[in-house]
C-alpha positions in Angstrom: -0.9 -9.7 -64.6 0.6 -13.0 -65.4 1.2 -13.8 -69.1 1.6 -17.4 -70.0 1.8 -19.5 -73.3 -0.8 -22.2 -74.5 0.8 -24.9 -76.6 -0.7 -26.7 -79.3 -1.6 -29.7 -77.1 -3.5 -27.2 -74.9 -0.9 -27.2 -72.0 0.3 -23.8 -70.5 3.7 -23.0 -69.8 5.7 -20.0 -68.6 7.5 -17.5 -71.0 11.1 -17.1 -70.7 11.8 -14.3 -68.2 13.5 -12.2 -71.1 10.4 -12.3 -73.3 9.2 -9.0 -74.2 5.5 -7.7 -74.5 3.7 -4.8 -76.1 0.8 -3.8 -73.8 -1.6 -1.0 -73.7 -4.9 -0.1 -72.3 -7.8 0.1 -74.8 -10.8 1.1 -72.6 -11.1 2.3 -68.8 -8.5 5.1 -69.3 -9.1 6.8 -66.0 -9.3 3.7 -63.7 -5.4 3.2 -63.4 -2.0 2.6 -65.0 0.1 -0.4 -66.5 3.2 -0.7 -64.5 6.5 -2.7 -65.1 10.2 -2.0 -64.2 9.4 1.3 -62.6 7.2 2.6 -65.3 3.8 3.5 -64.9 1.7 4.6 -68.0 -1.0 3.6 -70.3 1.3 1.9 -73.1 4.5 0.1 -72.9 6.5 -1.5 -76.0 9.1 -4.0 -74.6 7.7 -4.7 -71.2 9.1 -7.8 -69.3 7.1 -9.8 -66.6 6.1 -9.0 -63.8 3.6 -6.6 -65.3 0.9 -5.0 -62.9 -2.3 -3.0 -63.5 -2.3 -0.4 -60.5 -5.9 0.9 -59.9 -6.4 4.5 -59.2 -7.7 4.8 -55.4 -9.7 7.7 -56.2 -11.3 6.1 -59.4 -14.9 4.6 -59.5 -15.6 0.8 -60.3 -15.4 -0.2 -64.0 -13.8 -2.3 -66.6 -10.5 -2.1 -68.0 -9.8 -3.5 -71.5 -6.1 -4.3 -72.0 -4.3 -5.5 -75.3 -1.3 -7.6 -74.8 1.0 -8.2 -77.7 3.8 -10.7 -78.3 6.8 -9.1 -79.7 9.2 -10.9 -82.4 7.3 -14.2 -82.4 5.7 -16.8 -84.7 3.7 -18.2 -82.1 0.1 -18.9 -83.0 -2.4 -16.7 -81.7 -4.7 -13.7 -82.8 -3.1 -12.7 -86.1 -5.7 -10.4 -87.1 -2.8 -7.7 -87.4 -0.9 -10.2 -89.5 -0.1 -7.5 -92.0 1.3 -5.2 -89.1 -1.4 -2.7 -89.9 -1.2 -0.5 -86.9 -4.2 1.1 -85.0 -4.9 4.8 -85.3 -2.5 6.8 -82.9 -5.0 8.0 -80.1 -7.6 5.6 -80.8 -7.2 4.2 -77.3 -5.7 5.3 -74.0 -2.4 6.0 -75.6 -0.8 7.7 -78.5 1.3 5.3 -80.0 0.6 2.7 -82.8 0.0 -0.9 -81.6 2.2 -3.0 -83.8 2.3 -6.5 -82.6 1.1 -9.4 -84.9 0.2 -11.6 -82.1 -1.9 -10.1 -79.5 -4.8 -11.0 -77.2 -7.4 -8.6 -75.6 -8.4 -9.1 -71.8 -10.8 -7.3 -69.5 -9.9 -6.4 -65.9 -12.6 -5.5 -63.3 -11.8 -2.7 -61.2 -13.8 -2.2 -58.0 -13.3 0.7 -55.5 -12.8 -1.5 -52.4 -12.3 0.1 -49.0 -10.2 -2.1 -47.0 -10.9 -2.6 -43.2 -8.9 -4.8 -40.7 -10.5 -7.5 -38.7 -11.3 -5.4 -35.5 -10.9 -2.1 -37.0 -13.3 0.7 -36.8 -14.0 3.2 -39.7 -16.6 5.8 -40.1 -18.6 6.9 -43.1 -20.9 9.8 -44.3 -22.6 10.7 -47.6 -21.9 14.0 -49.3 -24.0 15.4 -52.0 -23.0 17.3 -55.1 -24.8 20.7 -55.0 -25.1 21.2 -58.7 -26.1 17.7 -59.8 -27.4 16.0 -56.7 -24.7 13.1 -57.1 -24.3 11.1 -53.7 -21.0 9.8 -52.7 -20.2 7.6 -49.7 -16.9 8.8 -48.3 -14.8 7.3 -45.3 -14.5 10.1 -42.6 -11.0 10.1 -40.7 -11.6 10.5 -37.1 -8.3 11.8 -35.3 -9.9 11.8 -31.8 -12.1 8.7 -31.0 -13.6 10.4 -28.0 -14.9 13.2 -30.3 -16.6 11.8 -33.5 -17.9 14.5 -35.9 -18.0 15.5 -39.7 -15.1 17.4 -41.3 -16.0 21.1 -41.5 -15.8 20.8 -45.3 -17.0 18.1 -47.7 -15.1 19.4 -50.4 -15.7 22.1 -53.1 -19.2 21.9 -54.5 -20.1 19.2 -51.9 -22.1 19.1 -48.8 -22.6 16.6 -46.1 -26.2 14.8 -45.9 -26.5 15.2 -42.0 -29.7 13.0 -41.8 -30.0 9.5 -40.5 -32.8 8.6 -43.1 -29.7 8.4 -45.7 -28.9 5.1 -44.2 -31.5 2.2 -44.1 -31.8 -0.2 -41.0 -29.8 -2.6 -43.0 -27.6 -0.7 -45.6 -25.5 -3.7 -46.8 -26.5 -6.3 -49.6 -26.4 -9.4 -47.3 -29.8 -9.8 -46.0 -29.2 -12.9 -43.8 -28.1 -11.8 -40.1 -24.8 -13.1 -39.0 -23.5 -13.6 -42.5 -22.0 -10.3 -43.1 -18.2 -9.8 -42.7 -18.8 -6.4 -41.1 -20.8 -5.0 -38.2 -22.4 -1.5 -38.3 -24.2 0.7 -36.0 -24.8 4.5 -35.4 -23.0 4.6 -31.9 -19.6 5.1 -30.6 -17.9 4.5 -27.3 -16.2 7.2 -25.0 -13.6 5.1 -23.0 -11.9 6.2 -19.9 -8.6 4.4 -19.0 -8.3 5.5 -15.4 -10.5 2.9 -14.2 -12.5 5.6 -12.2 -15.3 6.2 -14.9 -17.5 3.9 -17.0 -17.6 4.0 -20.6 -20.0 6.3 -22.3 -22.2 5.1 -25.5 -22.9 8.1 -27.6 -25.0 8.6 -30.7 -23.2 9.3 -33.8 -23.9 12.8 -35.5 -26.9 12.4 -37.9 -25.9 10.9 -41.1 -22.9 9.1 -40.1 -22.4 5.4 -39.7 -19.6 3.2 -37.8 -18.4 -0.1 -39.6 -16.2 -2.6 -37.8 -14.5 -5.7 -39.5 -16.1 -8.5 -37.7 -15.9 -11.8 -39.5 -13.5 -13.8 -41.9 -14.9 -16.3 -44.0 -18.7 -15.4 -43.9 -18.2 -14.6 -47.7 -15.7 -16.1 -50.3 -13.8 -12.7 -50.5 -14.9 -11.2 -47.2 -16.7 -8.3 -49.1 -19.8 -6.5 -48.6 -21.6 -3.6 -50.3 -22.8 -0.5 -48.3 -25.1 1.3 -50.0 -27.3 4.8 -49.1 -30.9 5.1 -49.4 -32.1 6.8 -52.6 -32.5 10.6 -52.7 -34.7 11.8 -55.7 -33.6 8.4 -57.3 -29.9 8.8 -56.8 -27.9 6.5 -54.4 -24.3 5.4 -54.0 -22.7 2.1 -53.1 -19.1 1.1 -52.1 -17.5 -2.2 -51.6 -15.8 -3.1 -48.2 -13.3 -6.0 -47.7 -12.4 -7.2 -44.3 -8.8 -8.1 -44.4 -6.6 -10.2 -42.1 -4.1 -8.3 -39.8 -0.5 -9.6 -40.1 -0.1 -9.3 -36.4 -1.8 -7.8 -33.2 1.1 -5.7 -31.8 4.6 -4.7 -32.4 5.7 -8.4 -32.2 4.2 -11.7 -33.1 3.4 -13.7 -29.8 5.0 -17.1 -29.9 5.2 -19.6 -27.2 6.2 -23.2 -26.2 3.1 -24.8 -24.6 1.6 -28.1 -23.5 -0.5 -30.4 -25.8 -3.2 -32.6 -24.9 -1.9 -35.3 -27.1 1.2 -36.4 -25.5 1.3 -34.3 -22.1 4.9 -32.7 -23.2 6.1 -29.5 -24.6 5.2 -28.7 -28.2 5.7 -25.4 -30.0 2.8 -22.8 -31.0 4.5 -20.8 -33.3 2.2 -17.9 -33.9 -0.6 -17.0 -31.1 -1.4 -13.9 -33.1 -2.6 -15.9 -36.0 -4.4 -18.3 -33.4 -6.4 -15.3 -32.1 -6.9 -13.9 -35.3 -8.5 -17.3 -36.7 -10.9 -17.6 -33.5 -11.8 -13.9 -33.4 -12.6 -14.0 -37.3 -14.7 -17.1 -36.8 -16.6 -15.9 -33.6 -16.8 -12.1 -34.6 -15.0 -10.8 -31.6 -12.2 -8.1 -32.3 -8.9 -9.9 -32.2 -7.3 -6.9 -30.6 -9.9 -7.3 -27.5 -8.7 -10.9 -27.0 -4.9 -9.9 -27.5 -5.6 -7.2 -24.9 -6.9 -9.8 -22.4 -3.9 -12.0 -23.2 -1.5 -9.1 -22.5 -3.2 -8.2 -19.4 -3.6 -11.7 -18.0 -0.6 -13.8 -19.1 1.2 -13.2 -22.2 3.7 -16.0 -21.8 0.5 -18.2 -22.1 2.0 -20.9 -19.6 0.9 -18.8 -16.5 -0.7 -20.9 -13.7 -2.2 -19.2 -10.7 -3.7 -20.7 -7.6 -6.5 -18.5 -6.2 -6.6 -19.0 -2.6 -9.5 -16.5 -2.0 -11.6 -18.4 -4.7 -10.6 -21.7 -2.7 -11.8 -20.3 0.6 -14.8 -18.6 -0.4 -16.3 -21.1 -3.0 -15.2 -24.6 -1.7 -18.1 -25.0 0.5 -20.7 -24.4 -2.2 -18.3 -26.7 -4.6 -18.3 -29.4 -2.2 -22.0 -29.2 -1.4 -22.7 -29.5 -5.2 -20.0 -32.1 -5.8 -19.4 -34.2 -2.8 -17.1 -36.4 -4.7 -14.9 -34.9 -7.3 -12.1 -36.7 -9.1 -9.9 -33.5 -9.1 -10.4 -32.8 -5.4 -7.1 -33.3 -3.5 -7.6 -35.6 -0.7 -4.4 -36.6 0.7 -0.5 -36.8 -0.3 -1.3 -40.0 -2.3 -4.5 -38.8 -3.8 -3.9 -35.8 -5.9 -6.9 -36.4 -8.2 -7.4 -38.8 -10.9 -6.1 -38.8 -13.6 -3.0 -37.6 -12.1 -1.4 -34.4 -13.6 0.1 -34.4 -17.1 3.7 -33.2 -17.5 4.1 -29.6 -18.1 7.7 -28.9 -17.4 7.2 -25.2 -18.5 4.4 -24.5 -16.0 5.0 -21.0 -14.1 3.4 -18.9 -11.6 4.3 -15.2 -11.0 7.2 -16.4 -9.0 8.7 -18.6 -11.6 8.7 -22.5 -12.2 6.3 -24.5 -9.9 7.8 -27.2 -7.8 5.8 -30.2 -7.0 2.5 -29.2 -8.5 -0.3 -29.6 -7.5 1.2 -30.9 -4.1 -0.6 -31.6 -0.8 -0.2 -28.5 1.2 -2.6 -25.9 3.0 -3.9 -22.8 1.8 -2.2 -20.9 4.6 1.3 -22.2 3.7 0.8 -21.2 0.0 -0.3 -17.9 1.1 2.8 -17.2 3.1 5.1 -18.4 0.7 3.9 -16.4 -2.2 3.8 -13.1 -0.2 7.5 -13.2 0.3 10.1 -10.9 -1.6 9.3 -8.6 -4.4 6.7 -10.6 -6.1 3.8 -10.6 -3.8 0.9 -12.5 -5.3 -1.9 -12.4 -2.8 -1.8 -8.9 -1.2 -4.7 -6.4 -1.1 -2.9 -4.5 -3.9 -3.7 -7.4 -6.1 -7.0 -8.6 -4.4 -8.2 -5.1 -3.9 -11.9 -5.9 -4.2 -11.6 -7.8 -0.9 -10.5 -4.6 1.0 -13.9 -3.3 1.6 -15.1 -6.8 2.8 -12.4 -7.9 5.0 -9.8 -4.9 5.8 -11.8 -1.6 5.9 -14.1 -2.8 8.8 -11.1 -3.4 11.0 -9.4 -0.1 10.1 -12.7 1.8 10.8 -13.1 0.0 14.0 -9.7 0.7 15.1 -9.6 4.2 13.9 -13.0 5.1 15.7 -11.7 3.3 18.9 -8.4 5.3 19.0 -10.2 8.5 18.2 -12.5 8.0 21.4 -9.4 7.5 23.5 -8.2 10.7 22.4 -5.4 10.2 20.0 -4.5 12.6 17.3 -6.5 12.3 14.0 -3.2 11.4 11.9 -1.8 9.1 14.5 -5.2 7.2 14.9 -5.1 6.6 11.1 -1.7 5.3 11.0 -2.1 3.2 13.9 -5.5 1.7 12.9 -4.0 0.7 9.5 -1.2 -1.3 11.2 -3.7 -2.9 13.6 -6.1 -3.7 10.7 -3.2 -5.4 8.8 -2.7 -7.7 11.7 -6.4 -8.5 12.3 -6.7 -9.1 8.7 -3.8 -11.6 8.5 -5.3 -13.5 11.7 -8.7 -13.4 10.0 -7.3 -15.2 7.0 -5.4 -17.8 8.9 -8.4 -18.6 11.4 -11.8 -17.6 9.9 -12.2 -16.8 6.5 -14.7 -19.1 4.8 -15.7 -20.3 8.4 -12.8 -22.3 8.8 -9.6 -20.2 7.9 -6.5 -21.3 5.6 -4.5 -22.9 8.2 -5.1 -26.6 8.3 -7.4 -26.3 4.9 -5.9 -28.4 2.1 -5.4 -26.1 -1.0 -7.4 -27.2 -3.9 -4.7 -26.2 -6.5 -6.3 -27.9 -9.5 -9.8 -26.9 -9.2 -9.3 -23.5 -7.9 -6.5 -22.2 -10.0 -6.5 -20.0 -13.3 -4.8 -21.4 -16.3 -3.2 -20.1 -19.6 -3.7 -17.0 -21.7 -7.0 -16.0 -20.4 -6.2 -17.0 -16.7 -9.6 -19.0 -16.4 -10.4 -21.0 -13.3 -11.4 -24.5 -13.5 -14.3 -24.0 -11.1 -15.6 -21.1 -13.2 -15.1 -22.9 -16.4 -17.4 -25.8 -15.5 -20.1 -23.5 -14.4 -23.1 -23.4 -17.1 -24.1 -20.0 -16.0 -21.1 -18.6 -17.9 -21.8 -20.5 -21.0 -18.1 -21.9 -20.8 -19.5 -25.5 -20.5 -16.1 -27.1 -20.0 -16.6 -30.7 -19.2 -17.1 -31.4 -15.5 -15.4 -34.1 -13.6 -14.4 -35.6 -16.8 -11.2 -37.8 -17.0 -10.6 -36.8 -20.6 -10.8 -32.9 -19.7 -8.3 -32.2 -17.0 -8.1 -28.8 -15.3 -4.6 -28.5 -16.8 -6.1 -28.8 -20.3 -7.5 -25.3 -20.1 -3.8 -24.2 -20.6 -3.8 -25.4 -24.0 -3.9 -22.4 -26.4 -6.4 -23.7 -28.8 -8.8 -24.6 -25.8 -8.1 -21.5 -23.6 -8.7 -19.0 -26.2 -11.3 -20.5 -28.6 -13.7 -21.7 -25.8 -13.2 -19.2 -23.2 
């Protein structure tokens, strides 16, 4: 609470820091406490600012009436207590006599609000008081997200209502779809992190509902009411407020990156905040977006030429766009407009020299497969193994077995021979023409920025990215800009 003084001319000024107040709760005694200087109670004589009202987290919603008195002052105000007639002790929420001559009564609305972070999931159920039939919505703490169930007990004298009919199809007070700050359903996912199993979608136990903080800005205060269906004329309502996370991990992600305006480096101080803004606007969990960033390119400046996309998609691309301003034709024609200045541009092997350059796919493939940080091996592009490497290995294995070689020897030898044939295939045959002698399209078939989006994919309308194609105002490199990269893709 902030207590200020209104002067005779109507202007409002601050009280001196040492000004003392008499303050007490008149109504709403069970809804919370007054607090100042480490004291939490219903009445304080001699309080100095700051003064707080701390709501009881277990209390229901209601209105608290508070009387604030000014000690030792002749300032004009409510002087109904001019003669220092004291209120009867115990008449209100405190036993003391209220003595101040100058005082004002104010009301504080207390709501039992359950906060949920943007992107956070919470579960709710409804319990019923056995004796009275009173209903109460209660958050259910889930310790194992792969096994969602009701607690064994709803509390002394209470029982869980395990019927889906307790929730309507739209159990919130916002009727227009897409305008609620929360998402709700009656399902949960079981996620496998090994990559060997797909996630499972399971029904929640009857009577339970899942709520996710989805949007920011859909309502003024990001609040919504969740209510039960009536049972014997009785129902319950809770207030849920979606709040903004302060960060999305242990540290706030901050980078220095390129801008579209001046083509030079500029600082993006808080990528967490950018992701939260975008996620809160689009209704995507920000943790999901940050997870992609952490997986794909947490430094945000990553550039990765994609030789396999180039070799396997260039024929279709060239047929669709016989002329394209970003197609590299020669040493003197590297696309138009030319590449903006990005002196922080990096790939997995460090700073890129002479980007985009005029070179062959084969030269890049060989260069980037040296040393420890090999970029284009089958360990990275494992999905090509079934198409290109396995047929060679299978052929050699069967051939060597037919010649009488031991099973283990045939297996080892077939892998070595398959490696050699695979490399020759890439050099001479992949795509119908091979990597050797094929000019690398390092602007069109490259992935950029946080989300590592390839330009050739960004311009495909079937993906709903709709990045402008063949447009001099929308260079491939602009996909690297964080606001474009994260918001649009």
